[in-house]
C-alpha positions as CSV (number, residue, x, y, z in Angstrom):
1,M,-23.9,15.6,44.9
2,K,-22.5,13.3,47.6
3,H,-18.9,13.7,46.4
4,A,-19.1,17.6,46.2
5,T,-16.8,19.4,48.6
6,L,-17.2,22.5,50.7
7,R,-14.4,24.2,48.7
8,Q,-16.3,23.6,45.5
9,L,-19.4,25.1,47.0
10,K,-17.6,28.2,48.2
11,V,-15.9,28.7,44.8
12,F,-19.3,28.3,43.1
13,E,-21.1,30.7,45.5
14,T,-18.4,33.4,45.0
15,A,-18.6,33.0,41.2
16,A,-22.4,33.1,41.3
17,R,-22.4,36.2,43.5
18,H,-20.1,38.1,41.1
19,L,-21.3,36.4,37.9
20,S,-17.7,36.4,37.0
21,F,-15.0,33.8,37.3
22,S,-12.2,36.3,37.2
23,R,-13.7,38.4,40.1
24,A,-14.2,35.2,42.1
25,A,-10.6,34.3,41.5
26,E,-9.5,37.7,42.9
27,E,-11.7,37.4,46.0
28,L,-10.5,33.8,46.7
29,H,-6.9,34.5,45.8
30,L,-7.0,31.7,43.2
31,T,-6.1,31.6,39.5
32,Q,-9.0,31.8,37.1
33,P,-8.3,28.3,35.7
34,A,-8.4,27.0,39.3
35,V,-11.9,28.5,39.7
36,S,-13.0,27.0,36.4
37,T,-11.7,23.6,37.5
38,Q,-13.6,23.6,40.8
39,I,-16.8,24.6,39.1
40,K,-16.4,22.0,36.4
41,L,-16.0,19.3,39.0
42,L,-19.1,20.6,40.9
43,Q,-21.1,20.5,37.6
44,Q,-20.1,16.9,37.1
45,H,-21.3,16.1,40.6
46,A,-24.6,18.0,40.0
47,G,-25.1,16.4,36.6
48,A,-26.2,19.7,35.1
49,P,-24.6,22.9,33.9
50,L,-24.6,25.7,36.5
51,F,-23.6,28.6,34.3
52,E,-24.3,29.7,30.8
53,H,-22.3,32.2,28.7
54,L,-24.2,34.6,26.5
55,G,-21.7,36.8,24.7
56,K,-19.4,38.1,27.3
57,K,-21.9,37.8,30.1
58,V,-22.3,34.9,32.6
59,Y,-25.7,33.8,33.9
60,L,-26.9,31.1,36.3
61,T,-28.9,28.3,34.9
62,P,-32.1,27.1,36.7
63,A,-29.9,24.3,38.2
64,G,-27.3,26.9,39.3
65,T,-30.0,29.1,40.9
66,D,-31.2,26.1,42.9
67,L,-27.8,25.0,43.9
68,L,-26.8,28.6,45.0
69,R,-29.6,28.6,47.6
70,Y,-28.4,25.3,49.1
71,S,-24.8,26.3,48.9
72,R,-25.3,29.4,50.9
73,A,-27.3,27.5,53.5
74,I,-24.5,24.8,53.8
75,I,-21.7,27.5,54.0
76,E,-23.7,29.4,56.7
77,L,-24.1,26.2,58.7
78,F,-20.4,25.5,58.6
79,R,-19.8,29.1,59.6
80,Q,-22.2,28.8,62.6
81,A,-20.5,25.5,63.6
82,G,-17.1,27.2,63.6
83,E,-18.5,30.1,65.6
84,A,-20.1,27.7,68.1
85,M,-16.8,25.9,68.6
86,A,-15.0,29.2,69.1
87,A,-17.7,30.2,71.6
88,Q,-16.6,27.4,73.9
89,Q,-13.5,29.4,74.5
90,G,-15.3,32.7,74.9
91,V,-15.8,35.6,72.4
92,S,-12.1,35.9,71.6
93,S,-12.1,34.9,68.0
94,G,-14.4,34.5,65.0
95,T,-15.4,36.6,62.0
96,L,-17.8,39.5,62.2
97,N,-19.5,40.5,58.9
98,V,-21.1,43.9,59.0
99,A,-22.8,45.9,56.3
100,V,-23.5,49.6,56.6
101,I,-25.4,52.1,54.5
102,S,-23.2,54.6,52.7
103,A,-23.8,57.5,55.1
104,G,-22.3,55.4,57.9
105,D,-19.0,55.1,56.1
106,Y,-18.0,58.4,57.7
107,F,-17.9,57.1,61.3
108,F,-18.4,53.4,61.3
109,P,-14.8,52.3,60.8
110,Q,-14.0,54.2,64.1
111,L,-16.7,52.2,65.9
112,L,-15.2,48.9,64.5
113,M,-11.8,50.0,65.6
114,Q,-13.0,50.6,69.2
115,F,-14.7,47.2,69.2
116,S,-11.7,45.4,67.9
117,R,-9.5,46.8,70.7
118,T,-11.6,44.8,73.1
119,L,-11.4,41.6,71.0
120,P,-8.2,41.7,69.0
121,G,-8.6,38.1,67.9
122,V,-11.8,38.9,65.9
123,K,-11.6,39.3,62.1
124,L,-13.7,42.1,60.8
125,N,-15.4,42.3,57.3
126,L,-17.1,45.6,56.6
127,G,-19.1,46.3,53.5
128,V,-20.5,49.7,52.5
129,F,-23.6,49.7,50.3
130,N,-26.5,51.8,49.1
131,R,-29.9,50.8,50.4
132,E,-30.9,48.4,47.6
133,Q,-27.6,46.6,47.9
134,L,-27.7,46.5,51.7
135,L,-31.2,44.9,51.6
136,Q,-29.9,42.3,49.2
137,Q,-27.0,41.5,51.5
138,L,-29.6,40.9,54.3
139,A,-32.0,38.9,52.1
140,D,-29.2,36.7,50.9
141,N,-27.8,36.2,54.4
142,L,-24.4,37.6,53.4
143,T,-24.0,39.7,56.4
144,D,-24.4,39.1,60.2
145,L,-25.6,42.6,61.0
146,A,-26.7,45.6,58.9
147,V,-26.6,49.3,60.1
148,M,-29.1,51.6,58.4
149,V,-31.6,54.4,59.0
150,R,-34.8,52.7,58.0
151,P,-35.3,49.0,58.8
152,P,-36.9,47.1,55.9
153,R,-40.5,46.3,55.8
154,E,-40.2,43.7,53.0
155,I,-37.8,41.5,55.0
156,D,-38.6,39.9,58.4
157,T,-35.9,41.4,60.7
158,V,-35.1,42.3,64.3
159,H,-34.1,46.0,64.5
160,E,-33.0,48.1,67.4
161,A,-32.2,51.8,67.5
162,F,-28.8,52.6,68.9
163,A,-28.0,56.3,68.1
164,P,-29.7,59.5,66.8
165,H,-29.1,60.4,63.2
166,P,-29.6,64.1,62.3
167,Y,-30.1,65.4,58.8
168,V,-29.4,69.1,57.8
169,I,-29.5,71.4,54.8
170,V,-26.1,72.6,53.6
171,A,-24.8,75.3,51.3
172,R,-21.6,77.0,50.5
173,P,-20.4,79.2,53.4
174,D,-20.8,82.3,51.2
175,H,-24.3,81.5,50.2
176,P,-26.7,84.4,51.1
177,L,-28.8,82.1,53.3
178,A,-25.8,81.0,55.4
179,R,-26.1,84.3,57.3
180,R,-29.9,84.0,57.9
181,R,-31.6,82.6,61.0
182,R,-34.7,80.5,61.2
183,I,-35.1,80.3,57.4
184,P,-38.7,79.3,56.4
185,M,-38.9,76.3,54.2
186,A,-40.9,78.3,51.7
187,Q,-37.8,80.3,50.9
188,L,-35.8,77.2,50.1
189,L,-38.2,76.3,47.4
190,Q,-36.6,79.1,45.3
191,E,-33.2,77.4,45.5
192,R,-31.6,74.8,43.2
193,W,-31.3,71.4,45.0
194,L,-28.8,68.6,44.6
195,T,-30.3,65.3,46.0
196,R,-29.5,61.6,46.3
197,E,-31.3,59.3,44.0
198,R,-34.9,58.3,44.7
199,G,-35.2,55.2,46.8
200,S,-31.9,55.9,48.7
201,D,-32.0,56.2,52.5
202,T,-31.2,59.9,52.2
203,W,-34.0,60.5,49.7
204,N,-36.4,58.6,52.0
205,S,-35.2,60.7,55.0
206,M,-35.8,63.9,52.9
207,E,-39.3,62.8,52.4
208,D,-39.7,62.6,56.2
209,G,-38.1,66.0,56.7
210,L,-39.7,68.0,53.9
211,G,-43.1,66.3,53.7
212,A,-45.4,68.2,51.4
213,H,-42.6,70.6,50.3
214,L,-40.7,67.8,48.5
215,P,-42.6,67.8,45.2
216,K,-42.1,71.6,45.0
217,L,-38.3,71.5,45.1
218,Q,-36.4,72.7,42.1
219,I,-34.2,69.6,41.8
220,A,-31.2,70.4,39.5
221,M,-29.6,67.0,39.8
222,E,-30.1,63.6,41.4
223,I,-26.7,62.1,42.2
224,R,-25.9,58.6,43.5
225,S,-22.8,59.7,45.5
226,T,-22.9,61.8,48.7
227,E,-19.2,62.7,48.0
228,T,-20.2,64.1,44.6
229,I,-23.1,66.0,46.1
230,K,-20.8,67.7,48.6
231,Q,-18.4,68.7,45.9
232,A,-21.2,70.1,43.8
233,V,-22.5,72.1,46.8
234,I,-19.0,73.4,47.5
235,A,-18.8,74.5,43.8
236,G,-21.9,76.5,44.3
237,M,-24.3,74.4,42.1
238,G,-27.0,74.3,44.7
239,I,-28.0,73.3,48.3
240,S,-28.6,69.8,49.6
241,F,-30.2,67.7,52.3
242,L,-27.5,65.4,53.9
243,S,-26.8,63.4,56.9
244,A,-24.9,65.5,59.5
245,H,-22.6,62.5,60.0
246,T,-21.3,62.8,56.4
247,I,-20.2,66.5,56.5
248,A,-18.0,66.8,59.6
249,R,-14.7,67.3,57.6
250,E,-16.2,69.8,55.2
251,L,-17.6,71.8,58.1
252,E,-14.2,71.6,59.8
253,R,-12.5,73.0,56.7
254,G,-15.0,75.7,56.2
255,Q,-16.2,74.3,52.8
256,L,-19.8,73.8,53.8
257,A,-22.3,75.6,56.1
258,V,-25.4,74.2,57.8
259,L,-28.3,76.4,57.1
260,D,-30.5,77.5,60.1
261,V,-33.8,76.2,58.8
262,A,-37.0,76.2,60.8
263,G,-37.8,72.6,61.9
264,F,-34.2,71.4,61.4
265,P,-32.3,69.2,62.0
266,V,-34.5,66.3,61.1
267,M,-33.8,63.7,63.8
268,L,-34.0,60.1,62.8
269,K,-32.2,57.0,64.2
270,W,-29.4,54.5,63.4
271,Y,-30.6,50.9,63.6
272,V,-28.7,47.6,63.9
273,V,-30.6,45.0,61.9
274,H,-30.4,41.2,61.4
275,L,-32.7,38.6,59.9
276,R,-35.2,37.3,62.5
277,Q,-34.4,33.7,61.9
278,K,-30.6,34.2,61.9
279,V,-28.7,32.6,64.7
280,L,-26.1,35.2,65.6
281,A,-22.6,34.1,66.3
282,P,-21.2,35.1,69.7
283,V,-19.0,37.8,68.1
284,A,-22.1,39.3,66.3
285,V,-24.0,39.3,69.6
286,A,-21.1,41.0,71.3
287,F,-20.9,43.7,68.6
288,K,-24.7,44.3,68.7
289,S,-24.5,44.8,72.4
290,F,-21.5,47.1,71.9
291,L,-23.5,49.3,69.5
292,L,-26.5,49.4,71.8
293,Q,-24.4,50.4,74.8
294,R,-21.7,52.7,73.2
295,G,-22.7,53.5,69.7
296,A,-24.4,56.8,70.4
297,E,-21.6,58.0,72.6
298,L,-18.9,57.1,70.1
299,I,-20.7,58.7,67.1
300,E,-21.1,61.8,69.2
301,Q,-17.3,61.7,69.9
302,V,-16.5,61.5,66.2
303,A,-18.8,64.4,65.4
304,G,-17.6,66.3,68.5
305,Q,-14.0,66.0,67.5
306,A,-14.7,67.6,64.1
307,G,-16.7,70.3,65.8
308,A,-14.0,71.1,68.3
309,E,-11.4,71.3,65.6
310,R,-13.6,73.6,63.6
311,Q,-14.1,75.9,66.6
312,S,-10.4,76.0,67.3
313,R,-9.7,77.1,63.8
314,R,-12.3,79.8,64.0
315,S,-10.8,81.1,67.3
316,T,-7.3,81.1,65.7
317,R,-8.5,83.2,62.8
318,R,-10.1,85.7,65.1
319,R,-6.8,86.2,66.9
C-alpha cells in the first residue's frame, strides 16, 4: 500500500459510500472510467479485490471493508491537518460539514446563512437526513456536527441543547376541532391520525408527548415524509403530530391549524452533537458556539416572521 495515493483513497471512499461507481463519478466530477481506473490502481496496491459485482449490484469485499475504515481515518487526518494550518490564520476559511434531522430543514439554512455572513471564506456542506441516516453519518465520522432532537445513546457523543423545539397537533382549518379550546386527549383518540414512521425523531417525540395514549391512536397511515403528511392533512385525510418548526408556511397560508390540545405544545430541545473523540476544526468550534449563543434567537425569528405575516393577512381580511 505504500504507493497508494490520497486521491485513490478518496475515490475509493466515495465509491464505497455510494456502492456505485457512477454516483461516485458524479460527486467527484470525474468520468466513470476515471473512477474505475483509480480503484483498479488502488486494488493493485492492496493486492486484493475491493469490490465485487453480483448482478447489477456492487458490494465491498472483506478487504474493501477493512480498507474503507483506514481510508476514512486517513482522509479525516488530512482534513484536520488542513484545518489546523488554516487555524494559524484565524477562523476565516475551512469547510464546515453539518448534518441535520429532516425537521430542521425548514429553518437551518437560514442559520447557516447568518453564520456565513460572519465568515464568508468558509465553505458549507449541509446534509438533511432521517434519524437512522443521521446516526450513520455520525458513526462513520462523515459530519463535523449533527443537529437533532434526541442525542443517540448508542454512540458516544458530546451533545448540548441550544434551542427549544415545540411539537403540536395540526388539522385542516375547517376541522370541527379547530374551533374548540382545551381539547382533551381522549377526544383525539376518535380521529384518524397520519404519523411519521416508527423510529423517526417525530415518532419518538410523539411517544414522549402522548405517552400511554399512543397505542390507542387510530393510525390511518405511517408516512416517511413530513411534506407528504402536511399535504395529507390539508386534504382532510386526518390529523397529525408535527414539529412546530415544519409548519410555519402552511399556517401563514391558512392551510393548517394548530389544535388547542390540553398539555400541548410538547416542548423538547434542539441539540448540537458530535463524536466525543472527534477533534473539531476551528470552523466547527465557531459554528457550535454560534448555535449555543444565537440558535434559539434565530429560530424564534424565523418562526416569528411567519407568525407576523399570518397575523397581517388575517388583519387585512378583517378590513
